[in-house]
PDB file of N, CA, C and O in Angstrom, chain B, residues numbered from 101:
ATOM      1  N   MET B 101      17.208  60.304 -67.597  1.00  0.00           N
ATOM      2  CA  MET B 101      17.236  60.034 -66.191  1.00  0.00           C
ATOM      3  C   MET B 101      16.870  61.093 -65.320  1.00  0.00           C
ATOM      4  O   MET B 101      17.173  62.217 -65.719  1.00  0.00           O
ATOM      5  N   PHE B 102      16.279  61.005 -64.208  1.00  0.00           N
ATOM      6  CA  PHE B 102      15.839  62.090 -63.271  1.00  0.00           C
ATOM      7  C   PHE B 102      16.248  61.304 -61.934  1.00  0.00           C
ATOM      8  O   PHE B 102      16.345  60.086 -61.790  1.00  0.00           O
ATOM      9  N   GLN B 103      16.451  62.270 -61.041  1.00  0.00           N
ATOM     10  CA  GLN B 103      16.548  62.064 -59.559  1.00  0.00           C
ATOM     11  C   GLN B 103      15.636  62.722 -58.838  1.00  0.00           C
ATOM     12  O   GLN B 103      15.389  63.897 -59.109  1.00  0.00           O
ATOM     13  N   ALA B 104      14.985  62.054 -57.789  1.00  0.00           N
ATOM     14  CA  ALA B 104      13.960  62.412 -57.012  1.00  0.00           C
ATOM     15  C   ALA B 104      14.669  62.236 -55.586  1.00  0.00           C
ATOM     16  O   ALA B 104      15.154  61.133 -55.332  1.00  0.00           O
ATOM     17  N   ARG B 105      14.751  63.251 -54.658  1.00  0.00           N
ATOM     18  CA  ARG B 105      15.024  63.426 -53.284  1.00  0.00           C
ATOM     19  C   ARG B 105      13.895  63.520 -52.437  1.00  0.00           C
ATOM     20  O   ARG B 105      12.984  64.334 -52.585  1.00  0.00           O
ATOM     21  N   ARG B 106      13.982  62.605 -51.483  1.00  0.00           N
ATOM     22  CA  ARG B 106      12.869  62.521 -50.477  1.00  0.00           C
ATOM     23  C   ARG B 106      13.128  63.373 -49.318  1.00  0.00           C
ATOM     24  O   ARG B 106      14.250  63.822 -49.086  1.00  0.00           O
ATOM     25  N   SER B 107      12.091  63.607 -48.578  1.00  0.00           N
ATOM     26  CA  SER B 107      12.306  64.536 -47.434  1.00  0.00           C
ATOM     27  C   SER B 107      13.240  64.072 -46.535  1.00  0.00           C
ATOM     28  O   SER B 107      13.845  64.856 -45.805  1.00  0.00           O
ATOM     29  N   SER B 108      13.425  62.871 -46.507  1.00  0.00           N
ATOM     30  CA  SER B 108      14.385  62.026 -45.587  1.00  0.00           C
ATOM     31  C   SER B 108      15.846  62.238 -45.919  1.00  0.00           C
ATOM     32  O   SER B 108      16.784  61.944 -45.179  1.00  0.00           O
ATOM     33  N   GLY B 109      15.930  62.800 -47.154  1.00  0.00           N
ATOM     34  CA  GLY B 109      17.527  62.947 -47.625  1.00  0.00           C
ATOM     35  C   GLY B 109      17.867  61.963 -48.665  1.00  0.00           C
ATOM     36  O   GLY B 109      18.762  62.225 -49.469  1.00  0.00           O
ATOM     37  N   THR B 110      17.063  60.576 -48.724  1.00  0.00           N
ATOM     38  CA  THR B 110      17.597  59.639 -49.587  1.00  0.00           C
ATOM     39  C   THR B 110      17.309  60.043 -51.093  1.00  0.00           C
ATOM     40  O   THR B 110      16.311  60.712 -51.360  1.00  0.00           O
ATOM     41  N   ARG B 111      18.152  59.647 -52.024  1.00  0.00           N
ATOM     42  CA  ARG B 111      18.085  59.947 -53.482  1.00  0.00           C
ATOM     43  C   ARG B 111      17.696  58.650 -53.926  1.00  0.00           C
ATOM     44  O   ARG B 111      18.075  57.603 -53.402  1.00  0.00           O
ATOM     45  N   ARG B 112      16.725  58.768 -55.170  1.00  0.00           N
ATOM     46  CA  ARG B 112      16.678  57.683 -55.982  1.00  0.00           C
ATOM     47  C   ARG B 112      16.462  57.978 -57.388  1.00  0.00           C
ATOM     48  O   ARG B 112      15.645  58.828 -57.741  1.00  0.00           O
ATOM     49  N   GLU B 113      17.147  57.325 -58.178  1.00  0.00           N
ATOM     50  CA  GLU B 113      16.910  57.462 -59.789  1.00  0.00           C
ATOM     51  C   GLU B 113      15.919  56.917 -60.326  1.00  0.00           C
ATOM     52  O   GLU B 113      15.638  55.738 -60.108  1.00  0.00           O
ATOM     53  N   VAL B 114      15.134  57.797 -61.226  1.00  0.00           N
ATOM     54  CA  VAL B 114      13.947  57.308 -61.901  1.00  0.00           C
ATOM     55  C   VAL B 114      14.315  57.132 -63.252  1.00  0.00           C
ATOM     56  O   VAL B 114      14.895  58.076 -63.790  1.00  0.00           O
ATOM     57  N   ARG B 115      14.063  55.968 -63.996  1.00  0.00           N
ATOM     58  CA  ARG B 115      14.431  55.686 -65.415  1.00  0.00           C
ATOM     59  C   ARG B 115      13.223  55.530 -66.182  1.00  0.00           C
ATOM     60  O   ARG B 115      12.082  55.506 -65.722  1.00  0.00           O
ATOM     61  N   ASP B 116      13.572  55.424 -67.413  1.00  0.00           N
ATOM     62  CA  ASP B 116      12.343  55.410 -68.375  1.00  0.00           C
ATOM     63  C   ASP B 116      11.243  54.126 -67.981  1.00  0.00           C
ATOM     64  O   ASP B 116      11.545  52.985 -67.632  1.00  0.00           O
ATOM     65  N   GLY B 117      10.096  54.618 -68.129  1.00  0.00           N
ATOM     66  CA  GLY B 117       8.973  53.689 -67.663  1.00  0.00           C
ATOM     67  C   GLY B 117       8.650  53.662 -66.223  1.00  0.00           C
ATOM     68  O   GLY B 117       7.685  53.028 -65.796  1.00  0.00           O
ATOM     69  N   GLN B 118       9.466  54.360 -65.450  1.00  0.00           N
ATOM     70  CA  GLN B 118       9.131  54.215 -64.014  1.00  0.00           C
ATOM     71  C   GLN B 118       8.332  55.460 -63.622  1.00  0.00           C
ATOM     72  O   GLN B 118       8.152  56.426 -64.364  1.00  0.00           O
ATOM     73  N   LEU B 119       7.880  55.330 -62.384  1.00  0.00           N
ATOM     74  CA  LEU B 119       7.079  56.583 -61.723  1.00  0.00           C
ATOM     75  C   LEU B 119       7.534  56.763 -60.496  1.00  0.00           C
ATOM     76  O   LEU B 119       7.881  55.813 -59.794  1.00  0.00           O
ATOM     77  N   ALA B 120       7.582  58.030 -60.099  1.00  0.00           N
ATOM     78  CA  ALA B 120       8.172  58.379 -58.816  1.00  0.00           C
ATOM     79  C   ALA B 120       6.768  59.279 -58.117  1.00  0.00           C
ATOM     80  O   ALA B 120       6.212  60.222 -58.680  1.00  0.00           O
ATOM     81  N   LEU B 121       6.446  58.787 -56.957  1.00  0.00           N
ATOM     82  CA  LEU B 121       5.359  59.372 -56.310  1.00  0.00           C
ATOM     83  C   LEU B 121       5.933  60.083 -55.097  1.00  0.00           C
ATOM     84  O   LEU B 121       6.444  59.520 -54.129  1.00  0.00           O
ATOM     85  N   LEU B 122       5.768  61.534 -55.291  1.00  0.00           N
ATOM     86  CA  LEU B 122       6.553  62.605 -54.205  1.00  0.00           C
ATOM     87  C   LEU B 122       5.607  62.997 -53.273  1.00  0.00           C
ATOM     88  O   LEU B 122       4.423  63.020 -53.610  1.00  0.00           O
ATOM     89  N   GLY B 123       6.016  63.374 -51.920  1.00  0.00           N
ATOM     90  CA  GLY B 123       5.092  63.831 -51.210  1.00  0.00           C
ATOM     91  C   GLY B 123       5.526  65.520 -50.570  1.00  0.00           C
ATOM     92  O   GLY B 123       6.306  66.190 -51.246  1.00  0.00           O
ATOM     93  N   PRO B 124       5.110  65.948 -49.599  1.00  0.00           N
ATOM     94  CA  PRO B 124       5.413  67.178 -49.221  1.00  0.00           C
ATOM     95  C   PRO B 124       6.779  67.344 -48.804  1.00  0.00           C
ATOM     96  O   PRO B 124       7.176  66.532 -47.969  1.00  0.00           O
ATOM     97  N   GLY B 125       7.621  68.265 -49.225  1.00  0.00           N
ATOM     98  CA  GLY B 125       9.027  68.434 -48.707  1.00  0.00           C
ATOM     99  C   GLY B 125       9.991  67.713 -49.851  1.00  0.00           C
ATOM    100  O   GLY B 125      11.151  68.105 -49.974  1.00  0.00           O
ATOM    101  N   ASP B 126       9.499  66.705 -50.636  1.00  0.00           N
ATOM    102  CA  ASP B 126      10.113  66.091 -51.550  1.00  0.00           C
ATOM    103  C   ASP B 126      10.697  66.890 -52.779  1.00  0.00           C
ATOM    104  O   ASP B 126      10.154  67.968 -53.018  1.00  0.00           O
ATOM    105  N   ALA B 127      11.704  66.502 -53.557  1.00  0.00           N
ATOM    106  CA  ALA B 127      12.060  67.384 -54.775  1.00  0.00           C
ATOM    107  C   ALA B 127      12.667  66.422 -55.805  1.00  0.00           C
ATOM    108  O   ALA B 127      13.167  65.319 -55.587  1.00  0.00           O
ATOM    109  N   VAL B 128      12.519  67.079 -56.996  1.00  0.00           N
ATOM    110  CA  VAL B 128      13.046  66.407 -58.237  1.00  0.00           C
ATOM    111  C   VAL B 128      13.997  67.305 -58.868  1.00  0.00           C
ATOM    112  O   VAL B 128      13.841  68.526 -58.862  1.00  0.00           O
ATOM    113  N   ARG B 129      15.063  66.668 -59.457  1.00  0.00           N
ATOM    114  CA  ARG B 129      16.099  67.269 -60.193  1.00  0.00           C
ATOM    115  C   ARG B 129      16.117  66.798 -61.615  1.00  0.00           C
ATOM    116  O   ARG B 129      16.197  65.589 -61.835  1.00  0.00           O
ATOM    117  N   PHE B 130      16.057  67.558 -62.479  1.00  0.00           N
ATOM    118  CA  PHE B 130      15.901  67.202 -64.003  1.00  0.00           C
ATOM    119  C   PHE B 130      17.378  67.498 -64.639  1.00  0.00           C
ATOM    120  O   PHE B 130      17.955  68.575 -64.492  1.00  0.00           O
ATOM    121  N   ARG B 131      17.834  66.537 -65.268  1.00  0.00           N
ATOM    122  CA  ARG B 131      19.206  66.653 -65.886  1.00  0.00           C
ATOM    123  C   ARG B 131      19.037  66.175 -67.451  1.00  0.00           C
ATOM    124  O   ARG B 131      18.519  65.080 -67.667  1.00  0.00           O
ATOM    125  N   GLY B 132      19.442  66.937 -68.454  1.00  0.00           N
ATOM    126  CA  GLY B 132      19.288  66.456 -69.723  1.00  0.00           C
ATOM    127  C   GLY B 132      20.034  65.630 -70.170  1.00  0.00           C
ATOM    128  O   GLY B 132      21.206  65.714 -69.801  1.00  0.00           O
ATOM    129  N   ALA B 133      19.755  64.813 -70.876  1.00  0.00           N
ATOM    130  CA  ALA B 133      20.555  63.784 -71.534  1.00  0.00           C
ATOM    131  C   ALA B 133      20.658  63.776 -73.087  1.00  0.00           C
ATOM    132  O   ALA B 133      19.786  64.336 -73.751  1.00  0.00           O
ATOM    133  N   PRO B 134      21.746  63.130 -73.693  1.00  0.00           N
ATOM    134  CA  PRO B 134      21.976  63.560 -75.235  1.00  0.00           C
ATOM    135  C   PRO B 134      20.580  62.866 -75.766  1.00  0.00           C
ATOM    136  O   PRO B 134      19.932  61.931 -75.294  1.00  0.00           O
ATOM    137  N   GLY B 135      20.375  63.656 -76.889  1.00  0.00           N
ATOM    138  CA  GLY B 135      19.000  63.207 -77.714  1.00  0.00           C
ATOM    139  C   GLY B 135      17.818  63.793 -77.014  1.00  0.00           C
ATOM    140  O   GLY B 135      17.863  64.477 -75.992  1.00  0.00           O
ATOM    141  N   ALA B 136      16.741  63.438 -77.695  1.00  0.00           N
ATOM    142  CA  ALA B 136      15.413  64.031 -77.277  1.00  0.00           C
ATOM    143  C   ALA B 136      14.975  63.296 -76.054  1.00  0.00           C
ATOM    144  O   ALA B 136      15.390  62.167 -75.792  1.00  0.00           O
ATOM    145  N   GLY B 137      14.146  63.940 -75.325  1.00  0.00           N
ATOM    146  CA  GLY B 137      13.498  63.381 -74.129  1.00  0.00           C
ATOM    147  C   GLY B 137      12.198  63.864 -73.793  1.00  0.00           C
ATOM    148  O   GLY B 137      11.955  65.028 -74.110  1.00  0.00           O
ATOM    149  N   ARG B 138      11.162  63.087 -73.114  1.00  0.00           N
ATOM    150  CA  ARG B 138      10.069  63.778 -72.821  1.00  0.00           C
ATOM    151  C   ARG B 138       9.906  63.367 -71.298  1.00  0.00           C
ATOM    152  O   ARG B 138      10.554  62.538 -70.659  1.00  0.00           O
ATOM    153  N   LEU B 139       8.795  64.230 -70.871  1.00  0.00           N
ATOM    154  CA  LEU B 139       8.578  64.055 -69.269  1.00  0.00           C
ATOM    155  C   LEU B 139       7.201  64.578 -69.293  1.00  0.00           C
ATOM    156  O   LEU B 139       6.782  65.517 -69.970  1.00  0.00           O
ATOM    157  N   LEU B 140       6.513  63.789 -68.402  1.00  0.00           N
ATOM    158  CA  LEU B 140       5.099  64.055 -67.948  1.00  0.00           C
ATOM    159  C   LEU B 140       5.224  64.344 -66.270  1.00  0.00           C
ATOM    160  O   LEU B 140       5.512  63.476 -65.446  1.00  0.00           O
ATOM    161  N   LEU B 141       4.982  65.552 -66.015  1.00  0.00           N
ATOM    162  CA  LEU B 141       5.039  65.745 -64.532  1.00  0.00           C
ATOM    163  C   LEU B 141       3.521  66.108 -64.213  1.00  0.00           C
ATOM    164  O   LEU B 141       2.939  66.949 -64.899  1.00  0.00           O
ATOM    165  N   LEU B 142       2.943  65.504 -63.235  1.00  0.00           N
ATOM    166  CA  LEU B 142       1.564  65.885 -62.760  1.00  0.00           C
ATOM    167  C   LEU B 142       1.619  66.122 -61.301  1.00  0.00           C
ATOM    168  O   LEU B 142       2.407  65.448 -60.638  1.00  0.00           O
ATOM    169  N   ALA B 143       0.869  67.004 -60.729  1.00  0.00           N
ATOM    170  CA  ALA B 143       0.642  67.204 -59.439  1.00  0.00           C
ATOM    171  C   ALA B 143      -0.941  67.318 -58.976  1.00  0.00           C
ATOM    172  O   ALA B 143      -1.785  67.822 -59.718  1.00  0.00           O
ATOM    173  N   GLY B 144      -1.173  66.921 -57.986  1.00  0.00           N
ATOM    174  CA  GLY B 144      -2.725  67.091 -57.450  1.00  0.00           C
ATOM    175  C   GLY B 144      -2.624  66.628 -56.138  1.00  0.00           C
ATOM    176  O   GLY B 144      -1.660  66.088 -55.597  1.00  0.00           O
ATOM    177  N   VAL B 145      -3.914  66.945 -55.609  1.00  0.00           N
ATOM    178  CA  VAL B 145      -4.199  66.508 -54.250  1.00  0.00           C
ATOM    179  C   VAL B 145      -5.008  65.194 -54.084  1.00  0.00           C
ATOM    180  O   VAL B 145      -5.993  64.898 -54.760  1.00  0.00           O
ATOM    181  N   ARG B 146      -4.490  64.485 -53.144  1.00  0.00           N
ATOM    182  CA  ARG B 146      -5.033  63.068 -52.965  1.00  0.00           C
ATOM    183  C   ARG B 146      -6.533  63.133 -52.787  1.00  0.00           C
ATOM    184  O   ARG B 146      -7.002  64.015 -52.069  1.00  0.00           O
ATOM    185  N   SER B 147      -7.319  62.254 -53.396  1.00  0.00           N
ATOM    186  CA  SER B 147      -8.628  62.482 -53.073  1.00  0.00           C
ATOM    187  C   SER B 147      -9.204  61.098 -52.460  1.00  0.00           C
ATOM    188  O   SER B 147      -8.801  59.961 -52.704  1.00  0.00           O
ATOM    189  N   SER B 148     -10.219  61.482 -51.628  1.00  0.00           N
ATOM    190  CA  SER B 148     -10.762  60.153 -50.811  1.00  0.00           C
ATOM    191  C   SER B 148     -11.730  59.605 -51.344  1.00  0.00           C
ATOM    192  O   SER B 148     -12.321  58.733 -50.707  1.00  0.00           O
ATOM    193  N   LYS B 149     -12.175  59.972 -52.696  1.00  0.00           N
ATOM    194  CA  LYS B 149     -13.272  59.451 -53.348  1.00  0.00           C
ATOM    195  C   LYS B 149     -13.094  58.092 -53.877  1.00  0.00           C
ATOM    196  O   LYS B 149     -11.919  57.821 -54.126  1.00  0.00           O
ATOM    197  N   PRO B 150     -13.953  57.165 -54.115  1.00  0.00           N
ATOM    198  CA  PRO B 150     -13.756  55.834 -54.770  1.00  0.00           C
ATOM    199  C   PRO B 150     -13.388  56.227 -55.988  1.00  0.00           C
ATOM    200  O   PRO B 150     -13.621  57.366 -56.393  1.00  0.00           O
ATOM    201  N   VAL B 151     -12.678  55.176 -56.805  1.00  0.00           N
ATOM    202  CA  VAL B 151     -12.140  55.056 -58.130  1.00  0.00           C
ATOM    203  C   VAL B 151     -12.556  53.778 -58.722  1.00  0.00           C
ATOM    204  O   VAL B 151     -12.303  52.668 -58.254  1.00  0.00           O
ATOM    205  N   ALA B 152     -13.283  54.057 -59.901  1.00  0.00           N
ATOM    206  CA  ALA B 152     -13.614  52.858 -60.749  1.00  0.00           C
ATOM    207  C   ALA B 152     -12.822  53.079 -62.088  1.00  0.00           C
ATOM    208  O   ALA B 152     -12.725  54.209 -62.567  1.00  0.00           O
ATOM    209  N   ARG B 153     -12.243  51.949 -62.694  1.00  0.00           N
ATOM    210  CA  ARG B 153     -11.505  52.072 -63.834  1.00  0.00           C
ATOM    211  C   ARG B 153     -11.996  50.772 -64.796  1.00  0.00           C
ATOM    212  O   ARG B 153     -12.336  49.673 -64.360  1.00  0.00           O
ATOM    213  N   TYR B 154     -11.948  51.168 -66.184  1.00  0.00           N
ATOM    214  CA  TYR B 154     -12.114  50.120 -67.046  1.00  0.00           C
ATOM    215  C   TYR B 154     -11.654  50.604 -68.399  1.00  0.00           C
ATOM    216  O   TYR B 154     -12.310  51.417 -69.051  1.00  0.00           O
ATOM    217  N   GLY B 155     -10.335  50.007 -68.870  1.00  0.00           N
ATOM    218  CA  GLY B 155      -9.633  50.516 -70.012  1.00  0.00           C
ATOM    219  C   GLY B 155      -9.300  51.918 -69.875  1.00  0.00           C
ATOM    220  O   GLY B 155      -8.748  52.301 -68.843  1.00  0.00           O
ATOM    221  N   PRO B 156      -9.597  52.776 -70.873  1.00  0.00           N
ATOM    222  CA  PRO B 156      -9.051  54.280 -70.606  1.00  0.00           C
ATOM    223  C   PRO B 156     -10.126  55.158 -69.855  1.00  0.00           C
ATOM    224  O   PRO B 156     -10.020  56.382 -69.783  1.00  0.00           O
ATOM    225  N   PHE B 157     -11.224  54.405 -69.272  1.00  0.00           N
ATOM    226  CA  PHE B 157     -12.202  55.234 -68.381  1.00  0.00           C
ATOM    227  C   PHE B 157     -11.897  55.067 -66.963  1.00  0.00           C
ATOM    228  O   PHE B 157     -11.596  53.996 -66.437  1.00  0.00           O
ATOM    229  N   VAL B 158     -11.997  56.229 -66.362  1.00  0.00           N
ATOM    230  CA  VAL B 158     -11.716  56.487 -64.808  1.00  0.00           C
ATOM    231  C   VAL B 158     -12.694  57.266 -64.336  1.00  0.00           C
ATOM    232  O   VAL B 158     -12.758  58.447 -64.677  1.00  0.00           O
ATOM    233  N   MET B 159     -13.630  56.682 -63.446  1.00  0.00           N
ATOM    234  CA  MET B 159     -14.703  57.383 -62.947  1.00  0.00           C
ATOM    235  C   MET B 159     -14.860  57.080 -61.226  1.00  0.00           C
ATOM    236  O   MET B 159     -13.984  56.495 -60.590  1.00  0.00           O
ATOM    237  N   ASN B 160     -15.906  57.500 -60.729  1.00  0.00           N
ATOM    238  CA  ASN B 160     -16.169  57.230 -59.267  1.00  0.00           C
ATOM    239  C   ASN B 160     -16.867  55.844 -59.051  1.00  0.00           C
ATOM    240  O   ASN B 160     -16.636  55.118 -58.083  1.00  0.00           O
ATOM    241  N   THR B 161     -17.572  55.616 -59.859  1.00  0.00           N
ATOM    242  CA  THR B 161     -18.469  54.431 -59.862  1.00  0.00           C
ATOM    243  C   THR B 161     -18.558  53.429 -60.928  1.00  0.00           C
ATOM    244  O   THR B 161     -18.117  53.836 -62.003  1.00  0.00           O
ATOM    245  N   GLN B 162     -19.022  52.192 -60.925  1.00  0.00           N
ATOM    246  CA  GLN B 162     -19.175  51.371 -62.059  1.00  0.00           C
ATOM    247  C   GLN B 162     -20.282  51.748 -63.019  1.00  0.00           C
ATOM    248  O   GLN B 162     -20.243  51.430 -64.208  1.00  0.00           O
ATOM    249  N   GLN B 163     -21.313  52.464 -62.449  1.00  0.00           N
ATOM    250  CA  GLN B 163     -22.395  52.947 -63.214  1.00  0.00           C
ATOM    251  C   GLN B 163     -21.947  54.106 -64.006  1.00  0.00           C
ATOM    252  O   GLN B 163     -22.426  54.247 -65.131  1.00  0.00           O
ATOM    253  N   GLU B 164     -21.033  55.006 -63.530  1.00  0.00           N
ATOM    254  CA  GLU B 164     -20.467  56.039 -64.251  1.00  0.00           C
ATOM    255  C   GLU B 164     -19.498  55.492 -65.517  1.00  0.00           C
ATOM    256  O   GLU B 164     -19.484  55.970 -66.651  1.00  0.00           O
ATOM    257  N   ILE B 165     -18.806  54.527 -65.092  1.00  0.00           N
ATOM    258  CA  ILE B 165     -18.049  53.711 -66.120  1.00  0.00           C
ATOM    259  C   ILE B 165     -18.968  53.248 -67.313  1.00  0.00           C
ATOM    260  O   ILE B 165     -18.640  53.534 -68.464  1.00  0.00           O
ATOM    261  N   MET B 166     -20.063  52.570 -67.062  1.00  0.00           N
ATOM    262  CA  MET B 166     -20.960  51.974 -67.989  1.00  0.00           C
ATOM    263  C   MET B 166     -21.484  53.156 -68.820  1.00  0.00           C
ATOM    264  O   MET B 166     -21.573  53.105 -70.046  1.00  0.00           O
ATOM    265  N   GLN B 167     -21.826  54.223 -68.080  1.00  0.00           N
ATOM    266  CA  GLN B 167     -22.362  55.365 -68.805  1.00  0.00           C
ATOM    267  C   GLN B 167     -21.557  55.844 -69.862  1.00  0.00           C
ATOM    268  O   GLN B 167     -21.928  56.020 -71.022  1.00  0.00           O
ATOM    269  N   ALA B 168     -20.352  56.057 -69.359  1.00  0.00           N
ATOM    270  CA  ALA B 168     -19.227  56.620 -70.354  1.00  0.00           C
ATOM    271  C   ALA B 168     -18.774  55.580 -71.417  1.00  0.00           C
ATOM    272  O   ALA B 168     -18.181  55.979 -72.419  1.00  0.00           O
ATOM    273  N   VAL B 169     -18.987  54.492 -71.266  1.00  0.00           N
ATOM    274  CA  VAL B 169     -18.776  53.382 -72.465  1.00  0.00           C
ATOM    275  C   VAL B 169     -19.990  53.529 -73.460  1.00  0.00           C
ATOM    276  O   VAL B 169     -19.877  53.446 -74.683  1.00  0.00           O
ATOM    277  N   ARG B 170     -21.195  53.763 -72.761  1.00  0.00           N
ATOM    278  CA  ARG B 170     -22.369  53.905 -73.825  1.00  0.00           C
ATOM    279  C   ARG B 170     -22.265  55.174 -74.445  1.00  0.00           C
ATOM    280  O   ARG B 170     -22.519  55.228 -75.649  1.00  0.00           O
ATOM    281  N   ASP B 171     -21.929  56.233 -73.827  1.00  0.00           N
ATOM    282  CA  ASP B 171     -21.498  57.669 -74.687  1.00  0.00           C
ATOM    283  C   ASP B 171     -20.459  57.539 -75.504  1.00  0.00           C
ATOM    284  O   ASP B 171     -20.396  58.278 -76.487  1.00  0.00           O
ATOM    285  N   TYR B 172     -19.539  56.665 -75.275  1.00  0.00           N
ATOM    286  CA  TYR B 172     -18.450  56.668 -76.271  1.00  0.00           C
ATOM    287  C   TYR B 172     -18.819  55.822 -77.527  1.00  0.00           C
ATOM    288  O   TYR B 172     -18.449  56.071 -78.675  1.00  0.00           O
ATOM    289  N   GLN B 173     -19.517  54.901 -77.178  1.00  0.00           N
ATOM    290  CA  GLN B 173     -20.038  53.922 -78.340  1.00  0.00           C
ATOM    291  C   GLN B 173     -21.114  54.533 -79.271  1.00  0.00           C
ATOM    292  O   GLN B 173     -21.297  54.134 -80.421  1.00  0.00           O
ATOM    293  N   SER B 174     -21.884  55.636 -78.625  1.00  0.00           N
ATOM    294  CA  SER B 174     -22.829  56.327 -79.430  1.00  0.00           C
ATOM    295  C   SER B 174     -22.226  57.620 -80.147  1.00  0.00           C
ATOM    296  O   SER B 174     -22.864  58.234 -81.002  1.00  0.00           O
ATOM    297  N   GLY B 175     -21.089  57.944 -79.777  1.00  0.00           N
ATOM    298  CA  GLY B 175     -20.240  59.138 -80.273  1.00  0.00           C
ATOM    299  C   GLY B 175     -20.711  60.333 -79.599  1.00  0.00           C
ATOM    300  O   GLY B 175     -20.594  61.412 -80.180  1.00  0.00           O
ATOM    301  N   ARG B 176     -21.205  60.276 -78.496  1.00  0.00           N
ATOM    302  CA  ARG B 176     -21.422  61.451 -77.760  1.00  0.00           C
ATOM    303  C   ARG B 176     -20.132  61.978 -76.770  1.00  0.00           C
ATOM    304  O   ARG B 176     -20.111  63.006 -76.092  1.00  0.00           O
ATOM    305  N   MET B 177     -19.348  61.220 -76.870  1.00  0.00           N
ATOM    306  CA  MET B 177     -18.278  61.638 -75.786  1.00  0.00           C
ATOM    307  C   MET B 177     -17.010  62.356 -76.630  1.00  0.00           C
ATOM    308  O   MET B 177     -16.678  61.910 -77.728  1.00  0.00           O
ATOM    309  N   GLY B 178     -16.465  63.284 -76.136  1.00  0.00           N
ATOM    310  CA  GLY B 178     -15.507  64.092 -76.554  1.00  0.00           C
ATOM    311  C   GLY B 178     -15.861  65.075 -77.824  1.00  0.00           C
ATOM    312  O   GLY B 178     -15.044  65.454 -78.663  1.00  0.00           O
ATOM    313  N   GLU B 179     -16.978  65.338 -77.788  1.00  0.00           N
ATOM    314  CA  GLU B 179     -17.470  66.385 -78.754  1.00  0.00           C
ATOM    315  C   GLU B 179     -17.615  67.698 -78.286  1.00  0.00           C
ATOM    316  O   GLU B 179     -18.528  67.949 -77.499  1.00  0.00           O
ATOM    317  N   ILE B 180     -16.853  68.558 -78.656  1.00  0.00           N
ATOM    318  CA  ILE B 180     -16.966  70.310 -78.205  1.00  0.00           C
ATOM    319  C   ILE B 180     -17.552  71.085 -79.271  1.00  0.00           C
ATOM    320  O   ILE B 180     -17.107  71.190 -80.413  1.00  0.00           O
ATOM    321  N   THR B 181     -18.592  71.620 -78.795  1.00  0.00           N
ATOM    322  CA  THR B 181     -19.282  72.492 -79.750  1.00  0.00           C
ATOM    323  C   THR B 181     -19.153  74.072 -79.476  1.00  0.00           C
ATOM    324  O   THR B 181     -18.849  74.440 -78.341  1.00  0.00           O
ATOM    325  N   ARG B 182     -19.359  74.927 -80.403  1.00  0.00           N
ATOM    326  CA  ARG B 182     -19.198  76.308 -79.946  1.00  0.00           C
ATOM    327  C   ARG B 182     -20.099  76.778 -79.062  1.00  0.00           C
ATOM    328  O   ARG B 182     -19.983  77.953 -78.716  1.00  0.00           O
ATOM    329  N   THR B 183     -21.204  75.946 -78.500  1.00  0.00           N
ATOM    330  CA  THR B 183     -21.932  76.613 -77.339  1.00  0.00           C
ATOM    331  C   THR B 183     -21.553  75.888 -76.064  1.00  0.00           C
ATOM    332  O   THR B 183     -22.231  76.091 -75.057  1.00  0.00           O
ATOM    333  N   ALA B 184     -20.455  75.004 -76.025  1.00  0.00           N
ATOM    334  CA  ALA B 184     -20.168  74.506 -75.007  1.00  0.00           C
ATOM    335  C   ALA B 184     -19.829  75.468 -73.799  1.00  0.00           C
ATOM    336  O   ALA B 184     -19.163  76.484 -73.999  1.00  0.00           O
ATOM    337  N   GLU B 185     -20.278  75.147 -72.596  1.00  0.00           N
ATOM    338  CA  GLU B 185     -20.031  76.103 -71.554  1.00  0.00           C
ATOM    339  C   GLU B 185     -18.683  75.573 -70.689  1.00  0.00           C
ATOM    340  O   GLU B 185     -18.628  74.443 -70.204  1.00  0.00           O
ATOM    341  N   VAL B 186     -17.850  76.347 -70.602  1.00  0.00           N
ATOM    342  CA  VAL B 186     -16.778  76.117 -69.459  1.00  0.00           C
ATOM    343  C   VAL B 186     -17.023  76.434 -68.243  1.00  0.00           C
ATOM    344  O   VAL B 186     -17.202  77.627 -67.996  1.00  0.00           O
ATOM    345  N   LEU B 187     -17.086  75.598 -67.332  1.00  0.00           N
ATOM    346  CA  LEU B 187     -17.330  75.622 -65.804  1.00  0.00           C
ATOM    347  C   LEU B 187     -16.152  75.957 -65.091  1.00  0.00           C
ATOM    348  O   LEU B 187     -16.171  76.020 -63.862  1.00  0.00           O
TER     349      LEU B 187
END
């Protein structure tokens, strides 16, 4: 169980399987519970670019989605070589 506090001061409990979207000035408090637990916390800047989705693929256009599917089906996706350049 996690608690999220919005900048307005209101609190809301976030339970298993739920998503909390926080904005500037919002806060989160984590409290351990008995047993093992997992948490995925992501942060980022909102994008104004279009979003296209298909299964596990997320791109900006349908054409990019189709290319990603072709790359995946041909085995070209996810391969990292010793000569790969990190940008």
